[in-house]
Each structure stands twice: as structure tokens, then as C-alpha cells.
Steps between C-alpha positions, in 0.01 A plus 500: 500500500157541637396857571213673672300702248490876555756475779639808670709314754843597614651822600287812470796646310454245212267611225240272347683267259426416140271198550470428124879473470515257793225282344698489180813373681291240673371372167835513316682290772215252564674222296831549668334494851304183409828325417663622824200387708496165323871449571447600874213245526714229333778570750271473798346177365846350551463550871132376520596231760686757718363652819612826354267475193206694632708774671689537175182545299386771759833679468491510124126584444441837354765757428579699184774254386693794356845360586451169309323702222797727441720192506302330218480829305876556542573160351265567213657837437826320409323235283423231756138378486524138613401362842854496640444830685199389697687317769697807571183706500363271765817529711472875489140498616599245773773734626251785504251286697771400748597867558135590559461224766809640678408870452156452653652336809757770539253781447226324705251543222173320561365511136624521143287528176183493712591164656660397832880519487666163477621494851151591626347209295766237583698620797844611537684166515324374191570832321873475563515138387296575191738777404788265542324232287432767226869582488585129459249487210676794343842318538345198323377713214840680458669154474300425183704755308841405370602867503635559848431871462131431560560366847755776571259771395220365717739462798628858453140632503419311819810636674413859393142472606613389847740796518215733413271353750764503772571875424136577538450330837794705640324826427308662782285771341440672839866597526656468156440692178567297197686667220403462140817311414429258784145459388606415152757256632239310712244467230764413240595191709165407650280546195684591179753217527233244423379704204859524370545127563179413302613700205852375512378141522280552196802629309728217614265220411398682174872512394529880512823666390712673774364840392134391510543316824634816663213696346234259638672501847497884503143497387398267790691702758349827403152349462515349845606833653207676336267221593590520870480876497146488363419236765613736766274779368208256484568408871570859600358569853510130614784562737747302288836543679703577191274782378452625867874526526527666164252770590605554863522870578439579134217662297275225386381662189850568369608150591215346303571736205857382492391131534270545200772669304750230581259225413459649151881542473573134571211388266649714227842346559353152483346582161820644373682182589283315249648702207772231469235241399363442157135610444252224582178442669672391811708816513182709458336308787797560732468872415130496582555300820719787615198731463279249672739473797464874576133539410341200667266566797586174686 
């Protein structure tokens, strides 16, 4: 979770964020992130003889790791603190990496996180093959779990992410005004589904009751919606087709105000979902990560 000091990046509509709070979250989750990064490196080491090894390292370098982080914390919130969740955490981050490779090709992005986009670095053919290879890795990880719901949950997320991406590419912001309901539907599938999956997987592997599993899934879904809305505000003015279609023929100020209000609304709903969980450090960190998600400046 590296962050530029004294940053004022993002939309002009976003106020300066509480940098001290963001620093605290970074410190509190350092141990969890170390475990996740170690697990990712261990997984990649298993493919050290593969031609895909170096491209895989490039695809997985950097990033906030928030999806595997909420998975690990979700498991801990229902009493699971062993290493059994780390494989699933890696699978979630791999699915996220695969989606980024595809997204950057579809959106014709040339850079991400200050580096060349994957397809710019390795070419289109290698990018598509790497994304396929990553999905095969995810299948291999899912097969390690005896509970078939793990594989089903990952599969459902991948399907929904594709649905969301396909819905987005059919939108032409020059002729179509996106409704708020349609906007929520797209980001629920494209982004929030993986957050929901991460939290659900943590609950499944952690042996959560039906009630707590539902609570964690609802937390992840609402967190993911708030997270993407905040991303859209940070990227405001970059000609993103979704936000361009959302604000077509509308007053920009009022649209941003509503977007900010809705971000806070879904963050609040995410926090409320946690009420079904017993008090614990993991639950507290999930609550604080919700605030982080809508206060980050990157």
C-alpha cells in the first residue's frame, strides 16, 4: 500500500484525505500483507521453469492487495487463523491480475501504476496467453480445496466479471446516457463481485455459519461498490467511458455530489453488514478498511 506523501491526486472534487489514518491502516495490515505476498511468491516459484514466470511476476508486482487482504481478514473474523486461506487469497489476486490484463487491452491503456501496461510490455498475443495461463493456475488452486464451494465461488465471480466487462464495452458514451441503476449493475459485476467472492471465500474456508457467511458476502459486495465509485471519482476527467456515459447531458457538479453520497452510502452498508460478526481485531480491521477504501488517494 505505498502512497505518495502529501498527495492531492484525483478529482478536484475530492478533499485532502486523512493521511495519518491511511498510514495507520498501512501499519496495522503490514503483517497480513507480508503473508499474502509470501504466498504469491511461493506460488510463482512453482512455475520458475515456465516461460510465463517473468510475465507473471510483472503482472503481480505492486498493487494494494486489498482483495486477498479482505479474504484473510474475513477468515480471521470467524476464527480461522491458519494458513489454509492463503491459497485462496493468491487465487483472488490472480483473478484480479488476469482481469487487469484484459481490461488494459480492451480499454487500450498504455500504462498502469506508473508502468507500461502488460500488453505494451509483452505484446497482445503473449498477454492473451498469459491471462489464459493465469486462469489455469486459479483452477489448480481451487482443486486443492475439498469444499467444492470454493471452486464454484471463484467460477461465479469470473463469470460475473466478464458480464460486467461485456456490458461496459457495449456502452457508447457519445450517444447513450447511463442510468444510475445501470451504473450500479455494471460495477457490481465488474468490480464488486471479486470483493464479494474474496469475503465469501474467507468465510467458507474459515467455517463460518450461514448467517456470518451471508454477512461477509454482503460486506464484500457493498465494499466493492464503494471502492469502484471512489476509483471513478479519482479518475474523474480521464474520459472513462462509464463515467462519461453517466454524466452525458447532465450537470457535472450534481453528478459528482451524488457519486460521493452513494459512495458513503455503500460504505455504510458494508460496515453494517459486519454487525453479525463477533467483536475481534479482524472485524475492526475490516471496518477500517472500508474507510480506507473511500479515503485513499490512489
